[in-house]
Structure formats: structure tokens, C-alpha cells
ZASE-882594 format. One record per residue (C-alpha): residue number from 1; x, y negated, z negated. Coordinates in steps of 0.5 Angstrom, whole numbers, plus 2048, in hexadecimal, padded with zeros to 3 digits. Example, Ala and Ser with C-alpha at 12.3 -4.5 7.8 and 13.67 -1.06 7.14 Angstrom:
<atoms>
1,819,809,7F0
2,81B,802,7F2
</atoms>
This chain:
<atoms>
1,813,7EF,7C8
2,819,7EA,7CC
3,817,7E6,7D2
4,81C,7E5,7D7
5,81B,7E0,7DC
6,821,7E0,7E2
7,821,7DA,7E6
8,824,7DE,7EC
9,824,7E4,7EF
10,82B,7E5,7ED
11,829,7E4,7E6
12,823,7E9,7E7
13,828,7EE,7E9
14,82D,7ED,7E4
15,828,7ED,7DE
16,825,7F3,7E1
17,82C,7F7,7E1
18,82D,7F4,7DA
19,826,7F6,7D7
20,824,7FC,7DC
21,81D,7FD,7D8
22,81B,7F6,7D9
23,814,7F6,7DC
24,814,7F1,7E2
25,80E,7ED,7E2
26,80B,7E8,7E8
27,804,7E8,7E9
28,803,7EC,7E2
29,7FC,7EF,7E5
30,7FE,7F6,7E3
31,804,7F5,7DD
32,7FF,7F0,7D9
33,7F9,7F5,7D9
34,7FE,7FA,7D6
35,801,7F6,7D1
36,7FA,7F3,7CF
37,7F7,7FA,7CE
38,7FE,7FC,7CA
39,7FF,801,7CF
40,806,7FE,7D0
41,80B,7FB,7CC
42,811,7F9,7D0
43,817,7F7,7CC
44,819,7F2,7D2
45,814,7EE,7D7
46,818,7EC,7DD
47,814,7E6,7E0
48,815,7E5,7E7
49,811,7DF,7E8
50,816,7DA,7EA
51,819,7DE,7EF
52,817,7DB,7F6
53,81A,7E0,7FA
54,815,7E5,7F8
55,80F,7E1,7FA
56,812,7E0,801
57,810,7E4,807
58,812,7E4,80F
59,80F,7E6,815
60,815,7E9,819
61,815,7EC,820
62,813,7F3,81E
63,812,7F3,816
64,80F,7EF,811
65,813,7ED,80B
66,80F,7EC,805
67,812,7EA,7FE
68,810,7EE,7F8
69,80C,7E8,7F5
70,808,7E6,7FB
71,801,7E5,7F9
72,7FB,7E9,7FC
73,7F8,7E3,7FE
74,7FE,7E1,802
75,7FE,7E8,806
76,7F6,7E7,807
77,7F7,7E0,80A
78,7FD,7E0,80E
79,7FF,7E7,810
80,7F8,7EA,812
81,7FA,7EB,819
82,801,7EE,817
83,7FF,7F2,811
84,7F7,7F4,812
85,7F7,7FA,80E
86,7FB,7F6,808
87,7F6,7F0,809
88,7F0,7F4,808
89,7F3,7F7,802
90,7F5,7F1,7FF
91,7ED,7EE,800
92,7EB,7F4,7FB
93,7F0,7F2,7F5
94,7EC,7F0,7EF
95,7EA,7E8,7EF
96,7ED,7E2,7F3
97,7F1,7E0,7ED
98,7F4,7E7,7ED
99,7F6,7E7,7F4
100,7F9,7E0,7F3
101,7FE,7E3,7EE
102,7FF,7EA,7F0
103,803,7ED,7F5
104,805,7F4,7F9
105,80C,7F4,7F4
106,807,7F5,7EE
107,803,7FB,7F1
108,80A,7FE,7F3
109,80D,7FD,7ED
110,807,800,7E9
111,806,805,7EE
112,7FF,807,7EB
113,7FC,80B,7F0
114,7F6,806,7F0
115,7FA,801,7F2
116,7F6,7FD,7F8
117,7FC,7FC,7FD
118,7FF,803,7FD
119,7FB,806,802
120,7FC,801,807
121,803,801,806
122,803,808,807
123,7FF,808,80D
124,804,802,810
125,80A,806,80E
126,80D,801,80A
127,814,800,807
128,816,7FE,800
129,81C,7FA,7FF
130,81F,7FA,7F8
131,825,7F7,7F5
132,82A,7F7,7EF
133,831,7F4,7ED
134,833,7FB,7F1
135,830,7F9,7F8
136,82A,7FA,7FB
137,826,800,7FF
138,820,801,803
139,81B,806,800
140,816,809,805
141,80F,808,802
142,80E,810,803
143,814,811,7FE
144,812,80B,7F9
145,80D,80F,7F5
146,810,814,7F1
147,80A,816,7EC
148,804,813,7E8
149,806,80B,7E7
150,80D,80D,7E9
151,812,80B,7EE
152,819,80C,7F2
153,81C,805,7EE
154,822,806,7EA
155,822,803,7E3
156,826,7FD,7E6
157,822,7FC,7EC
158,81D,7F7,7EE
159,818,7F6,7F4
160,81A,7F1,7F9
161,817,7F1,7FF
162,812,7F6,803
163,813,7F7,80A
164,80D,7F9,80E
165,80D,7FA,816
166,808,7F5,819
167,802,7F8,81B
168,802,7FB,822
169,7FB,7FE,822
170,7F5,7FD,81E
171,7F5,7FE,816
172,7EF,7FF,811
173,7EE,800,809
174,7E9,802,805
175,7E8,803,7FE
176,7E2,806,7F9
177,7E1,802,7F3
178,7DC,803,7ED
179,7DA,7FB,7EF
180,7DB,7F6,7F5
181,7E1,7F2,7F1
182,7E6,7F2,7EB
183,7E6,7FA,7EC
184,7EC,7FF,7EC
185,7EB,804,7F2
186,7E7,80A,7F1
187,7EB,80C,7F7
188,7ED,809,7FD
189,7F0,80A,804
190,7F4,807,809
191,7F5,808,811
192,7F9,805,816
193,7FA,807,81D
194,801,807,820
195,800,807,828
196,807,805,82A
197,809,80C,827
198,802,80F,828
199,801,811,820
200,7FC,810,81B
201,7FE,80F,813
202,7FA,80F,80D
203,7FA,80D,806
204,7F6,80F,800
205,7F6,80C,7F9
206,7F3,80E,7F3
207,7F2,815,7F5
208,7F8,819,7F3
209,7FE,818,7EE
210,801,813,7F3
211,7FF,80F,7F9
212,7FF,814,7FE
213,7FF,815,806
214,7FA,81A,809
215,7FF,81D,80D
216,7FC,823,810
217,7F6,81F,812
218,7FB,81A,815
219,7FE,820,819
220,7F8,823,81B
221,7F5,81C,81E
222,7FC,81B,821
223,7FC,821,825
224,7F4,821,827
225,7F5,81A,829
226,7FB,81B,82E
227,7F8,822,830
228,7F2,81F,832
229,7F5,819,836
230,7F1,814,831
231,7F7,80F,831
232,7F7,80E,838
233,7EF,80E,839
234,7ED,80B,833
235,7E7,80F,833
236,7E2,810,82D
237,7E5,815,828
238,7E1,81B,827
239,7DD,81D,821
240,7E0,823,820
241,7E7,820,820
242,7E5,81B,81B
243,7E2,820,817
244,7E8,824,816
245,7EC,81E,815
246,7E8,81C,80F
247,7E8,823,80C
248,7EF,823,80C
249,7F0,81C,809
250,7EB,81F,804
251,7F0,825,803
252,7F6,820,802
253,7F3,81E,7FB
254,7F5,821,7F4
255,7F0,81C,7F0
256,7EE,81D,7E9
257,7E7,81B,7E5
258,7E7,815,7E1
259,7E2,80F,7DF
260,7E2,80C,7E6
261,7E1,813,7EA
262,7E1,81A,7EB
263,7E6,81E,7EF
264,7E1,821,7F3
265,7DE,81A,7F5
266,7E5,817,7F6
267,7E7,81D,7FB
268,7E0,81C,7FE
269,7E1,814,7FF
270,7E8,814,802
271,7E5,819,807
272,7DF,814,809
273,7E4,80E,809
274,7E9,812,80D
275,7E4,813,812
276,7E1,80C,812
277,7E8,808,813
278,7EA,80D,818
279,7E3,80B,81C
280,7E5,803,81B
281,7EC,803,81D
282,7EB,807,823
283,7E5,803,825
284,7EA,7FD,824
285,7EF,801,828
286,7EA,802,82E
287,7E9,7FB,82E
288,7EE,7F6,82D
289,7F4,7FB,82B
290,7F4,7FF,831
291,7F8,7F9,834
292,7FE,7FC,830
293,803,801,833
294,801,808,834
295,7FA,805,835
296,7FB,802,83C
</atoms>
């Protein structure tokens, strides 16, 4: 196994173009586990730790530009207001040591359905900026996951930045694990209210071959909130609406039985998390969140 250590982003792109099979490593919290257990033996490792560009983040007028290697700890400490769903998800990642090393780019590159960041990114409607020596392009998060641990990257491309719209409404994240820390998700659920567009987006983790959205649940809830005048009035969502939303969210799952949980349990748990996160976000919206456009 050869170790490539570029000193700049341009050198990294050149190395990836020359060695398309090279596996990028920054935090290494996924890659090193696979190597240590001999599940993966790449010919080249491409070390990105010297690339300062990947550890930079910036809050713009409408969006947050998040470098692929920004540690989860920094998201928790500095971006809680702008990216509340991702900040909550970051809290659930492993241990403090791993949160100090791991970043969203690693989750995206590995594309495991159990990656903690995916539900929050789906709910927020993120875009992934990738680059190669041929140029850069933006991939909508909905098109990024293409299969089990597969993504839309071309062999010569690297993840550069994740662009996420600043939260215009409450966001929540919930995760079920077999213990309270250092655990891979049995399943996870993210939800974001977008009052500016009067829409709700979701994200489901570890309950399908890829991270997915509960689109039928979203469509049902969007229609129910609009037709019932909930955005304007801020009235409490009825139990029947919450129940139907939860059932549709559960139906969006396509899980498996494994050592962490059964498919039946995962569907059930996703439904519970969907109902609870809807309740939490809506209560927040009825309070401080209702000052946003569409709630006056």
C-alpha cells in the first residue's frame, strides 16, 4: 500500500487523476476500521490532512460553505444556529476523539447508509461540491447516494465542500442505537421545517440500502399543513396528521435484519422518530420559529 501525501488541493487533484483508485483519508474514522479488519486493502491511500482548504468553513448570507474535513466538533461549537440538524447529528457521532477528527466529507465519501450526517443533509437539502483536474460540479444531495456504500463521484473526483442553506426554521435529528455512545445507528431520522417555502424535508439513515427521504410522508404533510392553515395559525398538529406522517415515513424504509436490529424494528422505530421529531420541530416553530416568513 502506497501513501500519497499532497501539500495542496491542486496536488491532491493531480494525484487522484494519476491514481483513480486511491482512497482519500482525512479523519480516517471509517477507512482505518476497514483496513484494520482487512475488509479493504487499497493500492494507494491519499492523505488529505495537509489541505487547509478542506478544514475551512464560511457562513454566507444564505448558505454555509462547509469544507469536507471540518470536524464534527467545530460544527457543534460554531454552526449550531445555522445548521441545527447537522449539529444535533454531530453530537451523536462516536466519541469526542472521533468527533475531533471525523468530518462530513468522510461520511459522504464512504456513503454508508448508517452515516450519522446523511439524514440531516437530506433534510436540509444540501449540495456537494466535487472537483477534479477537469473542473468542479455540484451534486444535489438527493442524487449523491447511488447504492450501498456507493456515491455519484467519478474515479478522479474528490469532495471539496458541502453547501447547506442556513436554517430558516426548526430542525431535529433522532438516532436509535444499541447503547448511548460509540455506536453505529440502528436507524436515524432527520426533519427540517422550511417556512420560507412552506415545506418539510426528511432524511432516514440505516433503514434502506442508501440514505433516503420519506417523500410520500413529506408530500402528505406539506399538503395537510397548507390546507389546514397551520403555517399561518401555528396551531397544534392534530394526532391524526402526525400518525399518518409517521406511518408514511415508516413505509419509506427498506431495511434488513442484522446484528443491530430487525427490519420490523427499524420500520417501527423510524415511525416513532418521525412523529416525535415532527412534534418537537412544530412546537419550536409555534414559539420562536413563527417569526419567520409564512408564519406572521
